[in-house]
C-alpha positions in Angstrom: 109.6 90.1 87.6 108.7 93.8 87.6 106.3 94.8 90.4 102.9 95.6 89.1 101.5 99.1 89.7 97.9 99.6 90.9 95.8 102.6 91.8 92.5 103.0 93.6 89.6 105.4 92.8 87.6 106.2 95.8 88.9 106.0 99.4 85.9 104.8 101.3 85.7 101.7 103.5 85.8 99.1 100.8 88.9 100.7 99.3 90.7 99.9 102.6 90.0 96.2 101.9 91.4 96.6 98.4 94.6 98.3 99.6 95.3 95.6 102.1 95.5 93.0 99.4 97.1 95.1 96.7 100.2 95.8 98.8 100.7 92.1 99.5 101.1 91.3 95.8 101.8 94.6 94.0 102.6 98.3 94.5 99.8 100.8 95.4 101.1 103.8 93.4 98.2 106.2 93.8 94.7 106.9 95.1 92.1 109.6 94.4 89.2 110.9 96.3 87.5 114.3 96.4 87.8 114.2 100.2 91.3 115.2 101.3 91.2 113.6 104.7 90.3 110.2 103.2 93.1 110.2 100.6 95.6 111.4 103.1 94.9 108.4 105.3 96.0 106.2 102.4 99.0 108.3 101.7 100.2 108.0 105.3 99.6 104.3 105.6 100.8 103.1 102.2 103.1 105.9 101.0 101.1 106.4 97.8 100.5 109.5 95.8 97.1 111.2 96.1 94.9 113.0 93.7 91.6 114.9 93.9 90.0 113.5 90.8 90.5 110.5 88.5 91.4 112.9 85.7 94.3 114.2 87.7 95.4 110.6 88.5 95.2 109.5 84.8 97.1 112.6 83.6 100.0 111.9 86.0 100.2 108.1 86.3 101.1 106.7 82.8 102.2 103.1 83.5 99.6 101.7 85.8 98.7 98.0 85.4 95.3 98.2 87.1 92.9 100.6 88.6 90.4 99.4 91.3 87.1 101.4 91.1 85.8 101.8 94.6 83.7 105.0 94.0 79.9 105.3 94.5 77.8 103.0 92.4 76.6 105.7 90.1 80.2 106.6 89.1 81.5 103.1 88.4 80.8 103.4 84.7 82.3 106.8 84.2 85.5 105.9 86.2 85.8 102.5 84.5 85.4 104.0 81.0 88.0 106.7 81.6 90.5 104.2 83.0 90.0 101.8 80.0 90.4 104.6 77.5 93.7 105.4 79.2 94.8 101.9 78.5 94.6 100.5 82.0 93.0 97.2 83.2 90.1 97.7 85.6 88.7 96.0 88.7 85.2 97.4 89.3 83.5 96.9 92.7 79.9 95.7 92.8 77.6 96.6 91.3 79.3 97.0 87.9 76.9 99.9 87.2 73.3 100.8 88.0 71.9 100.3 84.5 72.5 97.9 81.6 73.4 100.5 79.0 76.4 101.6 81.1 77.5 98.0 81.5 77.4 97.5 77.7 79.5 100.6 77.2 82.0 99.4 79.7 82.4 96.1 78.0 82.8 97.7 74.6 85.5 100.0 75.9 87.4 97.1 77.4 87.3 95.3 74.1 88.4 98.4 72.2 91.3 99.0 74.5 92.1 95.2 74.6 92.2 95.4 78.4 90.7 93.3 81.1 87.6 94.3 83.0 87.3 92.4 86.3 84.1 92.6 88.4 84.2 91.9 92.2 81.9 89.0 93.0 83.6 87.8 96.2 80.7 85.7 97.5 81.4 83.1 94.8 84.5 82.3 96.8 82.6 81.4 100.0 83.5 77.8 100.7 79.9 76.4 100.9 78.8 78.5 97.9 81.7 77.1 95.8 80.9 73.6 96.9 77.2 74.1 96.0 78.1 75.4 92.6 80.3 72.3 92.0 77.5 69.8 92.9 75.1 71.7 90.6 77.7 71.7 87.7 78.3 68.0 88.3 74.6 67.3 88.0 74.4 65.8 91.5 71.1 67.7 92.2 69.6 66.7 88.9 67.3 69.4 87.3 66.9 72.4 89.5 63.2 72.9 90.3 63.0 75.6 92.9 65.3 78.3 94.4 64.8 80.5 97.5 67.0 83.5 98.3 66.6 85.4 101.6 68.5 88.6 102.3 67.6 90.0 105.8 70.0 92.7 106.9 70.0 95.8 109.0 70.9 99.2 107.6 69.8 101.8 110.0 69.6 105.6 109.9 73.3 105.9 111.0 74.3 103.9 108.0 72.7 106.2 105.5 73.4 109.4 107.4 77.1 108.7 107.6 77.3 108.7 103.8 76.8 111.5 101.3 75.7 109.1 98.5 74.1 106.0 100.0 70.3 106.2 99.7 70.5 108.6 96.8 68.9 107.1 93.7 71.4 108.5 91.1 74.5 107.4 93.0 73.3 104.4 95.0 70.8 102.9 92.6 68.7 100.9 95.1 69.0 98.3 97.9 69.4 95.4 95.5 72.4 97.2 93.9 74.2 98.2 97.1 73.3 95.5 99.6 72.4 92.4 97.7 73.9 92.4 94.2 76.2 89.6 95.3 73.2 87.5 96.2 71.4 88.2 92.9 74.6 87.3 91.1 74.4 83.8 92.6 71.0 83.2 91.0 72.4 83.7 87.6 75.7 81.9 88.3 74.0 78.8 89.7 70.6 78.6 87.9 70.9 80.7 84.8 68.9 83.3 83.0 65.5 84.5 84.2 62.6 84.9 81.7 59.6 86.0 83.9 59.4 88.2 87.0 56.8 89.5 89.4 58.1 92.0 91.9 56.9 94.3 94.7 59.1 96.7 96.5 58.4 99.1 99.3 60.1 101.7 101.5 58.7 101.2 105.0 61.2 102.6 107.5 63.6 104.8 105.5 61.3 107.3 103.7 63.0 110.2 105.4 66.5 109.4 104.2 66.4 106.8 101.3 65.0 107.5 97.9 64.1 103.9 97.1 63.1 100.5 98.5 64.1 99.1 101.8 62.2 95.8 101.3 61.0 93.6 98.5 59.6 90.3 97.3 60.2 88.8 93.9 58.8 85.6 92.2 60.7 84.5 89.0 60.8 81.7 86.4 64.2 80.7 85.0 64.8 79.7 81.4 65.4 76.1 82.5 61.9 76.0 84.0 62.8 76.4 87.7 60.9 78.8 89.8 62.3 81.0 92.5 61.7 83.6 95.1 63.7 86.5 96.6 62.8 88.1 99.8 64.9 91.0 101.0 64.9 93.8 103.6 67.3 96.1 105.4 64.8 96.3 108.3 66.0 93.3 110.3 65.9 94.7 113.8 69.2 95.9 115.3 71.5 93.6 113.3 71.9 91.4 110.2 69.9 88.2 110.5 70.3 86.1 107.4 71.7 85.8 103.9 70.8 82.4 102.5 70.1 80.5 99.3 68.3 77.2 99.1 68.4 75.0 96.0 65.8 72.2 95.5 66.7 69.7 92.8 65.4 66.3 91.7 68.1 64.5 93.5 69.0 66.8 96.4 68.3 69.9 98.5 71.0 72.2 99.8 70.8 75.4 101.9 73.7 77.8 102.4 72.9 80.3 105.1 74.3 82.1 108.1 74.3 85.9 107.9 76.6 86.1 104.9 76.1 82.9 102.8 78.9 81.4 104.9 77.4 78.3 106.5 76.3 75.0 105.0 73.0 74.7 107.0 71.4 71.8 105.3 72.1 69.1 102.7 70.3 66.0 101.5 71.8 64.7 98.2 71.3 61.2 96.7 74.4 59.1 97.3 76.5 62.1 98.1 77.7 64.3 100.9 79.3 67.7 100.5 82.4 68.2 102.6 82.8 71.9 103.3 85.3 73.4 105.6 84.0 75.6 108.4 84.1 79.2 107.2 86.7 81.1 109.2 86.9 84.4 107.3 85.0 87.3 108.8 82.6 89.5 106.9 83.8 92.8 105.7 83.7 95.0 108.8 82.8 98.6 108.3 82.7 99.7 112.0 79.0 99.8 113.0 77.8 97.4 110.3 79.1 94.4 108.3 78.8 93.4 104.7 79.5 90.4 102.6 82.2 87.9 103.2 85.8 89.2 102.9 87.1 87.3 99.9 89.0 90.1 98.2 92.2 88.1 98.6 90.7 85.6 96.1 89.8 88.4 93.8 93.3 89.7 93.7 94.8 86.2 93.4 92.8 85.9 90.2 93.9 89.3 89.0 97.6 88.4 89.5 97.1 85.1 87.7 95.6 86.8 84.8 98.1 89.7 84.5 101.2 87.5 85.1 100.3 84.0 83.9 97.6 84.7 81.3 95.0 83.1 83.6 91.3 83.1 83.1 89.2 86.0 84.5 87.0 84.7 87.3 84.2 87.2 86.8 84.1 89.2 83.6 82.0 92.2 82.4 79.3 90.1 80.9 78.6 88.4 84.2 78.6 91.7 85.9 76.1 92.9 83.3 73.7 90.0 83.9 73.4 90.9 87.6 72.6 94.5 86.7 70.1 93.3 84.1 68.3 91.2 86.6 68.1 94.0 89.2 67.0 96.5 86.5 64.2 94.2 85.4 63.1 93.7 89.0 62.9 97.4 89.6 61.2 98.2 86.3 58.5 95.6 87.1 58.1 96.7 90.7 57.6 100.3 89.5 54.8 99.1 87.3 53.2 97.3 90.2 53.1 100.3 92.5 
């Protein structure tokens, strides 16, 4: 079988995770980044070509099978659309974009090009999250009546000051986009669409270096009648504290917690017990801070299955759009409540 050829746009920390998994299953042909030192590190480590811009990459690399978009949030749509128009499948990091209109354009361009648009949602692969999704789908919890999502992390001044785009409204989008879009995704994935919101967001400790919220509280009602709450902050003192989701159903209650939705903390289900292996994977480690669980191997396993065996896309553009839609609705309502 001919080795598949991949490229990466953006050579920041998350791109390193992508490269690690690409080279295990395909060939990393090229990367691009406007910062020469970053792209040179990839060239030295993986022997790939480097380019300053995505336009240069697309002009010179004509037979790529997939491009991984790892650029700042606000550039995801532009880079994805250019790649699709060049006839290349795309894997887009979270969030898919920072507004619904861009997501819709990305989906249309994928359809026009007849190419796959994969969206990174690696928390769905966490062992306790996958098990919880299964018991919900099997109806073991009965009707879902209440959902609680807690996201309590630390993102200090060093985090924002070490980046030239994080904390900037037009490139970052907001705390729910950059830090917690994976968590918001789980609400839609497990419980469904949301029809009513009430939201309050504030910037308490980052007014000097962040152009948006660092904390928020949301109350919501789902289409199926369940109610839910989201509490989030990046002001947990000194370190990440918790990332958890608790589902209350007619026939059972389950909480998946830990710092990264990686621990089955509580279960009480009628005539059933979830058997979940102890989570052994670390969170994505970015030096002085950590992010969501490192499940990019599962993401790339799915990509290879789709591209070589006509498998099913695990997370498509529509699902990526739904997450962005929820966050956009929250921020629009929060703005009206200020």
